[in-house]
C-alpha angles and dihedrals in degrees: 000000000000117000124232089250092054091046089051091052091051091047090050090052090053091051093048090050091054090054092049093050107040093187091061110115098180145002130199133183112199140164118255085249090067099256118136117244099174135339146186100186112139111195094009126096104241095202092052092046091049091051092048090047090054091051093048090045091055091055093043092051091051093048092050090048095045092051094046093242096132130237126349117277108157146345127205125195120185118203131179092267104033149315138294112204125184122193132187110256110192125305100315109021144064135205117222120194128193119203144176117257093253095062119129099246093203090055090045091055093045094051095036093053092048093047091045090053091048094047089047092052091050095047096042090050091048091050092049091049091049091050092049091050093055115094115247112260115250119208128179099176118117120241117249123210122226126197123236132208113255116265119255125229123268091256091057094053116094129190134189089262095054110097 
């Protein structure tokens, strides 16, 4: 759970970002699960944008993985009237920026990467603090052992790609 103070710090970062990039028309911090953390998106539904960002993120992560290019860092979509840029923001969040079509894309990447790192630091620290504040779970139940079927050989295993 993110505190009000942490949410305020994320919101402030979004506002500062909009002053550094005048062509920015919106900014959204969201969890990778598609839930809004903070937003400054006039005229755009933040919940819908967060959900779409999560869907696009899922595809981008798979493309990066399938091509051997490592973990997700950023995604840029260019439309007729502007750009939508999504940047990794810590371990469990992303920063999505909406811009006009005349934005300097290099400046957008520079500021978006910096802001994504800052938002990620804030949210990761808030998550770590929340985890540390939770009491350790106490369990007194005994473990039970289940039996498994024996493993087959490699030639017996079939996958969707085997034909």
